[in-house]
N, C-alpha and C positions, 0 to 999 in steps of 0.2 A: 039726867046726870049719869055719866059713864062710870062703871066700877073700875077698880084697879086692873082686874084681868082684861076688861074691855079696852082700857087705855093701852095696855101693853100690846094687845093683839092689833089694835089700830096702828100703833107706831110701827110694829113689825111689817104689817101688810102694806102700809103706805110707803115704807122704805123700799119694798120691792118695786113699787111704781117709780120712785125717784131713781133707783138704780137702772131701770129700763130706760128712762129718759136720758140719763148721763151716758148711756152706751148706744145712743142714737135710735132707740126703739120707741119712737114717739107714739105710735099707734098703740103699742102694748102698754106704755105708761098711762095713756089716757084711759084705756080699757080698765086697767087695775084701779086707778084713782076714781073713776066714775062709778065703780061698783058699790061704793059706800058714801052716798051723798050726804049722810048725816054726821060724818066724821070730820072734825075740824082739821085733822092732819091730812086727810085726803083732799079736802077742799083747798087747803094751802098748796098742796102738791099740784092740783089742777091749775090753780092760778099761776104757779111757777112755770108749769109746762107752757101755758099760753104766753107768759112773759118772755121766756127764753126763745120761743118760736118767733115772737115779734122782734126780738133783738137780733137773732141770728139770720132770720129770713127777712127782717124789716117789713113785716106785713102789719098794716095798721088795724085790720079787722081783729087780729089777735089781741091787740091792746084793749079793745072793748071787752072781749071775752075774759081777759085776765082781770080787769077791774071788777066786773060783775061777780066773778068767782071769788075773788079775794074779799069782796064786801060780805059775801055769805060766810066765808071762813071767819072773818072778823066777828060777825054776830054770834056764830056758834062758839068760838073760842072764848068770847067774853062771858057767855052764859056759863060755860064749864069752869072758867077760872074763878067765878064768883060763887059757885055752888059749895055748900057745906058738905064735908066728907067725914066719915067715921075714922077712929083711930087706926083701924085695921088697914086703911089705905095709906098710912104714913110710910114714907121711905127715907132715903138719904136726905131729901129736901121736902119741904112741906107739900102736902097734896094740893094739886091745882097749879103748882109752879110751872109744870110743863105746858099748861094751856096759856099761861102768860107769855111764854116764849112763842107759841103759835100765834097769839094775838099780835105780838110784835112783828112776827114774820108777815102776817096779812097786811098790817098797816104800812109797813115800810115798802112792801111791794106796790101798794096803791100809790104811795108817794113817788116812787121811782118812775112809774108809768106816767104820772102827771108831769113830772119834770121832762120826760122824753117828748111830750107834746109840743114843747117850745111855745106855749101860750101863757100870757100873763095871768089869765083867769085860772088856768090849771096849775100854774106855779103857786098861786095863793092857796089852792087846795093842798098842794104838796107840802107847804110849810106847816099847815095844820096837821096833816097826817104824820109828817116827820116828827113834829112835836109830841104827838101821842105815842108814836112808836118809840121815840127816845125815852120818854118817861117809863114806858113799860120795860124796855130793856135795861134801863139803869136800875129799876127796882129789883129785877132779877140779878143784875150784876152785883148789887149790894148783898144779896143773899149768898151768892157763890164766892164773891171776893169781898168780904166784909171790911177789910182794911185797904181795899184797892190794890193796884199793882204799882210799885215804885218804878220810876224811870230807870234807875240803876239796878233794879232787881233782876237776877238771872232767871232763865227758864227753869233751871234746877230748883231754885227756891220756890217758884210758883207751883210747879208740879209736886214738890215735896209736901207743901201745905195742903194742896187738894187731895193728895193721897192720904195724908194724915187724917183729914176730916172724913174721908170715905171709910177708912179703917175704923175710926171711932164710931161711926154710925152703923157699921155692918158686923162688928165683932166685939165681944167683951174681953178678948185676950190681949188687946193693946191698951196700955194705960191711957187714962184721960189726959188731955193736953196739959192741964195744970200739974199733974204728977210728973210730966216729962220736961218740965222747965218752960212751959209755954207762958208767954206774957200777954197773949192776946187770944181772942176768940178763934177756935178751930186751928190753933197753932200759928196764926199770923203773927209774925214778929218773934217766933220761937227761936231760941239760940241753941238748944240742944238737939242734935240730930237723932232721928229714930233709927235704931240698928236694923230693923226690918227693911225700911225704905232704902237704906244705904246699900242693900244687897241686891236691889232690883234695878240698877241703873242700866241705861243703854250702853252697849259696848260692841266691839267688833265680833265678839263671840258670845256664847251663853255661859262662859266660865264663871261670871260673876253672879249668875242666877242661883237661888237656892235649889238644891236637888229635891226630888220627890221624897227622899228619906228624911229631910229636915222637918221640923214641926213648928212652922210659923202660924200666923193667923189662917184659919180655915181648916186646921187639923186639931182634933180633940186631944185632951190630955192623955187619953189612952192610946192615941195613935190612929183612931178611927176618923174617917172624914166627917165633917159637919154635913148634915143632910142638905140636899139641893133645895133651892128656894127660888122664888121669883126675885128678879133684880131689885124690887122695891121693898123687900122684906128686910128684917134686921139681922138675918144670917147670910153669910156670903155664899154666893153660888160657887161650886167647885171650879167653874171656868174663870171666875174672877179672883180666885185666891192667889196668894203669892207662890203657890207650888206649881202653878201652871201658866207662868208668864212667858215662857220661851216662845210659844206660838204667837202670843201678842207682840213680842219684840220682833219676831220674824215678819209679821204683817206690817209693822210700823217701819221696817227697814228695807222694804222692797225698793230696789234701785241700787245706785252705785255708791251712795254714802248714807250715813245715819242722819236722822232728823236733827241731830245736834248742829248740823251745818246751817240750820235755819238762822242761827244767831250770826250777826255780822261781825261782832267783836268778841263774842263769848263762845268759844269752841267747846266749852265743857258739855259733857253729856248730861242727861236728866232722866229722872225716874220714869219708868213705863206707867202710863195711866192705868190704875187698878180697876177703873170702871169701864174699860174699853168694851167689854161684852155685856154691859148693863145698859140696855137701850134707853131706859127712862132717865138715869143719871147722865148718860152721854148727851141726850137731847138737851137737858137743862144746862150742863156745863158748857157744851160747845155752842148752844144757842146764846147763852149769856156772853160768852167770849166773842162770838161773831158779831152780835148786835152792838155791844159797847165798843168793840175794836173797829168796826166799820164806821160808826158815827165819829169816833175819835180821829180816825184817819182822815175822814172828810173834813172835819173841823180844822185839823192841823194844817190842811192845805189851803185853807181860805185866807184871803188877805186880812190884816188886822181890822180894817174898817168893817168888813163883812162879819168877822167874828164878834165885834162889838155890837153890831146890829142884831145878830141872831140871839145874843145873850138876852135881849128883851123878850124873846119868845120862850125863854126857859132853858136854852141850850148852854152848855159850858164847854170850853175848849179843852183839848187834850194834847199831849205830846205825841209826836209821830212814833218815837221808839216804843212807848208804852202801848200804843194802839197796835203796832205791828206784833208786839209780844202777845197780845190777846188773840190776834188772828192766828198766830203760830200755835197757841194753845188749842184753839178750836180745830185747826187742821191736823192736830196730832192726837185727838181724843178717841179715835175709833172710826168705824164705818157709819157715820151719821151724815145726813144731808147738810147739816150746818158745817161739818168738817170739810165736806167737799166744796161748799161755796166759800168757805174760808180759804181753801187752797186756790180756788178760782180768783178770789179777791187778791191774794198775794201774788199770783202769777200775773194778773192784770196790772197791778200796781208796779211791780218791778219791771214788767215789760214796757209800761207807759214811761217809766223813768228812763229806761235804756233807749227808747225811741225818741221821746219828745224833749228831754232836757238838753240834748246836744252834747253835754259833757257830764260825767259822773265822778264823784269823789271816790266811789268804790265800785267801779265797773265789774271787776272780776268777782267781787262778793255778790253783787246783784245777779250776775249770770249763774253763779253757783247755787244761790238760794232758789232762783226760779227753776233751775234744773232739778234740784232735790225735791221740791214740791211736786213737780210734774212726774218724776219717776214713780212716786208712790201711787198717785191717782191714775196715771196712764196704765200702770200695770193691772189695775182693777178694771178699767174701762178702755181697753185698747182701741176701740173703734169710735169712741165718743168724740163728736165734733169739737166740743170745748177743749178737750185735751190734745186732739190731733192738731187743731189750729194753734194752740200754744206751743206745741212741739215745733211746728214750722216757724212760729215767731221766734222761738229761742234760737233756732238755727239761723234765722235772719239776723237777729241781734248779735249773734256770734260771727257774723259776716260769712256765713256758709249758705249763700243764696241758692246754689244748685241743689243742695240738700233740702232746703226749705221747699223749693219747687217740686222736687220729687215726692216729698211727703204729701203735699196738697194734691198733686196729680193722682197719686195712689188713692187718696181718700175720695176724690171725685169719681174715679173709676169704680170704686167699691160702692159708693152711694148710688151711682147710676145703675149698677147691677142689682143691688138689693132694694132700691127704692127708699132707703132711709137717709137721714142726715139733713144737713142744711147747706145745700149747694151754693146759695148766695154768699154765705159767709166765707166759704172756701174760695169762691170765685173772686170776691173782692180782694182778699189777701193775694191771690195769684195775680190779679191786675197790678198791684203795687210791686210785687216781686219782678214781674216782667218790665215794668217801667224802670226799676232800679238797674236793670240790665240794658236799657235802651232798646228792647225788642218791641218796637212800636206796633207791629201788626198783631203780635200776641197780646199786647195790652188791650187792643180793640176787641179781639176775640173774647177775652175773658170778661171785659166790661159789658159786652152785649149779652152775655149769658146771665147777667144779674137781672132777674125778672120780677123782683119784688116791687112793692108800691111806695117805698120810703121816698126816693127821689130819682125817678127815671131821667130827669133832666141832668142830674149830676153824672150818672153813669154814661149817658149818651154823649155828654160834653167831653168826658174823659176819652171815650172811644174816638170821637170825631177829632179831638185834638191830637191824639196819638197817630191817627192816620195822616194828619197834616205834617206832623213831625217826620213820618216816614217819607212823605212826598218831598219835603224840604231836604231830607238827607240824600235822597236819590238825586235831586237837582244839584246839590252841593258836589256830588261826584261827577257832574257833567252828563248825567243820564236823564232819560225821559220816563216819568212814571207811567205805568200801564193804565189802560182805559178802565179796567175793572176796579182798580184802587181808587181812581178818581170818582167813578160812579158811586162806589160805596161811601166815600167821604161826603159827596154831595147829598146823598140820601140821609145821612145822619144829621147834617146841618139843617136839612129841610124839616126834620122832626122836632128840632129844638124849640122853636118859638111856641108851638102848641103845648109842649111838655112844661115849659116855664110858666104857663098860665093856668095849669091844672089846679083845681080847688083841693084843699086838704080835708080829710075826714076829721082829723083832730089837730088842733093847734095851728101854727103858722108855718110858712115856708122854711125849709132849712136855710141856714145862713149861706150855704154854698150856692143855692139857687139865686139868692139875691146878688151874690158876687157875679155869677155867670151872666145874669141879665145885664148888669152894668158893663161887663166886659164885652158882651155881644154888641151893645150900643157903640162902644169905642171902636170895635172892629168894623162895624158897618160904616161908621164915619170915615175910617181909614180907606175902606173900599171906595167910598164916594170920592174922596180926595184923589185917589189914583185914577179913577174914571175921568174926573174933571181935568186932570193933568194929562190925559191921553196915554197913561201908562198901561191901562187895561181897557178893553172894549166895554160898551154900555151893558152888555149882557154877561159880564164877568161874574163869577161866583165868589162867595165870601171867602172861601178857603184860599183863594189866589192871593189875597192881601195879608193873610195871617202869617206871622213869623213866630211870635211868642204865643204858645197855645195854652188852653185850659188844662191840658194834661200836665204840663210843666208847672203851671201856677198852683193847681190843686195838689200836685205832688209835693210842692214845697210846703204847703200848709200841713200835709200829712207826713212830713219828714221823710219823704221817699226820694225826692230830688236832693241829692247829697246824702245826708244821714249816714246809713251803714251800707251804702251801695258798693258793689264790687268795682274794682279798678276799671275793667273794660267798659262798664256802663257809664262810669263817670267821664272817662275820656271821650266816649262817643257823644255824650250830651254836651260836653265842653266844646268839642270840635264843631258840632252842629250850631251852637249859639255863636261861636266865634266866626262862623262862615258868613254871618249876616253883616251887611254894611250899615253904618260905618263900622270898621273893624274895632275890636276892643282896644283900649289905649294902653293896656298893661302887658298882655301876653297873647300870642296868636295861635298857640297850640298847647295841647295838654301833654305832649310827649316828653317835655323836659322843662323843669322849673328854671333852667338857665336861659330860656328863650324870652326873658323879659325885654320888652321894648320900651322906648321912651314915649312919653305922652304924645298922642296924636293931635294934630291941629285941625283934624277934620271937623267941619261945621255942619249944621243942619239948616243950611240956607234954604229959603223957600224954593221949592221946585227941584231940589237936589234929588236925584234918583237913587235913594238908598232904601234898604229894607226896613229899617227902623226910622220912621220919619218924624218922630217927635222926641224931645228930650226925655219925657216920661217913659217911653218905650225903651230907650237906651238905658235908663236907670233900672228898669225892670230886668233887662238882660244882665246888667252888672250885678244885681242882687242874686239872680240865679247862678251866675258864674261864681260869686262869692261863696254861696252855699256849696257848690260843687268842688271848688278848690279847697274849702275847709275839709270836706270829706276825703279828698285826694291827699290832703296833708297827713292823714292817719297812716298812709302807706309811704309817702315821701314828704317828710316835714317841711322841706323848703317851699312847698306850695302854700304853706300857711301865710307866707309873706305876700303872695299874690292875692290870697283871700282878703287880707287886711286892706290892700289897695282898692280892690273892687268894692268892698263893703263900706269903706270910709268915703268913697266917692258918692255913694248913695245916701249914707247917713248924714252927710254934710251938704247935700244938694239944696239949692234955694227953692222956695215954694213955687216960684214961677216955672221951674223945670219939672217939679213933681206933678203939678196939675191935679187931675182927679185921682191919680194913683197914690193917694196919701198913705196907703198901707205900706208902701215899699220902704219908707224911712224907718218906722218902728221895727219892722221885720229885719232890716239891715242892721239896726242898732243891737237887737237881740243876738243875731248871728255874730256880730262883732264881739260881744261879750263872750260868746262860746269860743271864738278863736283865741281870745286873750287867755282863757283857761287852758286851752290845748297847748298854747305856747309854753305855759307854765309847766305842763307835763313834760314837754321836750327839754326844757331848761334844767329840770330837776331829776331827769332820768338817771344821771350818773352820780347824784349826790344824796341818794336816799339814806345812806348810813350816816351822813353828817346833818343832824337835825337842825343845828343853828344855821348852817349855810342854806339848807332847804327853806327854812322860814324866811331868810333874807331874800331869797329869790321869789318865793310865793307871795309875800305881802304886797308888793306893788301890783302884781297881776290880779290878785283877788280884789284889791281896792279899786283898780280901774274897772274890772268887770262889774262890781257893784255900782260904781258911779254911772256906768252905761245903763244899767237896769233902772237906776233911780231916774234917769232922764226920761224914761218912758212914761212916767206918771203924768207928764204934761203934754203928752202927744195928741190929745184931743180924740175925736172919733175917726175911725177908719174901718175898712173891711176886715171882718173876722177878728175883731179886737178881743173878744172873749177867749178865743183860741190861743192868742198870743199871751194874754194875761195869765192863763194857767201855766204856760211854759215859764214865764217870768218867775212865778211863785216857786215852781219846782227847782228852777236853777238857783234861786236864792237859797233854798234849803240845802242844796248840794254845796254851795259855797260855805254856808255855815258849818256843814259837816266837815269840810276840808279844814276850816280854821280850827275846829276842835281837835281834829286828828294831829295837826302839826303844832298845836300849842299856841295858836294866835287868837284864841277867844278870851284872853285875859282882859 
């Protein structure tokens, strides 16, 4: 059993390892964390190192290391959490609580690894581990937040109650909660404000902070300082007292705005966490908030049927707003690893919404929140891949593609020079950024640099497809592609069959590989048709028959084709797709929305020498065009009408035309719902001050979008169904949010 002093030393020492990891010093982090193999916090840290390496570098071997290390951490934390401790070890929270948090960390890490394996057996293990972690975190949550957090409760109220409890436990100079009008434990539900807490709010300056000459908690009656103590003792440390909060406020306000901007609808400021320099209390509060907030966020995004199913395993659902509030508490509690991962969770969540939902009820608010979180953490870890990646993503989501590319290229150059970082993660984002610009050779260059073991087939398929896009673009200009480009393309296609049959170390094939294999079969069948028809010689290569590529298709799945792409990239991709015969029936150029044409009478008669020789391939082209015109409609709204025509033609296509490409219909339906909402934005842009008129315009749009999403429940099985289902859930939540904002949720 570790003593209080040992626990504090372990936490501080392990924190240096975490900070090295978050600043790209992976080797240093491992060296620090391996130095104390009997410490639960160090073992959890080692497991997290391997887990992050496996995510960012997509290396399967690291998953096994992470699992084994976290299992050891779980065993050690379990022993420490159950050990009996003396009164002298008591702090703000009961002794051993910190090990419960570490136990939750270790088990949830194992669960996430099991989920990543994409195996049903491992998924069953994940459910068991998640259940265990959930119970651990909720037990700590009830200690830290005894009356929970209300959905309508502000961050100011939450921090005020936490600060009140901290003061009550660390000083005798603040009255007990009952004496100050409390109606609940630790001041939860308290109606009377504490005068000390009112004076330590965040503000744009330190003018609201008590000066060193005042005599609040932490200063004796005679004006002398209370002696320094360990953070777990019953006397406050001078660094934690209300006389020295200016430095804490400054740390928490690194960046362009205060952390008050975390709130989407509540711009009120909130008290500085008084425990920010108390590592033990910080670990417990931020750990409880991160654990319960993360679980709540995940559950809130599950479909109703899934939430009902998991309730049988002991899980309970939570609201998204309450869960986000908990994560914001964790992200604001000080320099603790749970705070950093809460920041990562928040940026990932808001970034995922901005990229994958297609439309947001509060786009500006999401961008602002993501930027605020990043400002604080990036200032502390300027070279950390996690934060550099998210800075680039924020620039991408803000439609500043050139800036995003510059950030990634600078990071790659630094990582190559210093030998640190996660080049694969940076290269993957760079791949998508170049694809959004329709810079196809650069797409292939970036994709080929991804050398991890997650799915070589996926990366090579993207690279090969991008080079075919480049060849087709050159041909569309009436030029001849060079021999080097052709040779490189053929070499990539030659590699694909073997890559698609590689065995997995853990779990099953990624769903992208299953899709690639099926599309390769369709492309080979097309090549054979063209050879049989005499359009190509018997020794023709596969790329010669391909028009719709895997780079375009996978780019659509990853919200890169269309999405938040720049105008030039959108137009280039539209022009490329429109160059294929038969010509699109709605518009022949991306240069002007006024160039709408009447429906074509072109048929796909047997033997007709067209580029897209099946109805399914034409529908696939229309789906891609619909997504591209939707994105172009952000810059030029009239293009939304073109998007509607393209997407409706796919969504309403007969089964006989769809063939094996069943996925195009549900994806087109989802994109059609997005367009409906974007049209609503355009229609109400000039009537924001007229609430009644805005509601009248929004209601039919929101209703139609929801009906479209409802229709997807009967779509049956299709490629990458689970990816689209997650988008449907998120878009539904955005629609509900919009209804609440404009008063249509009655």
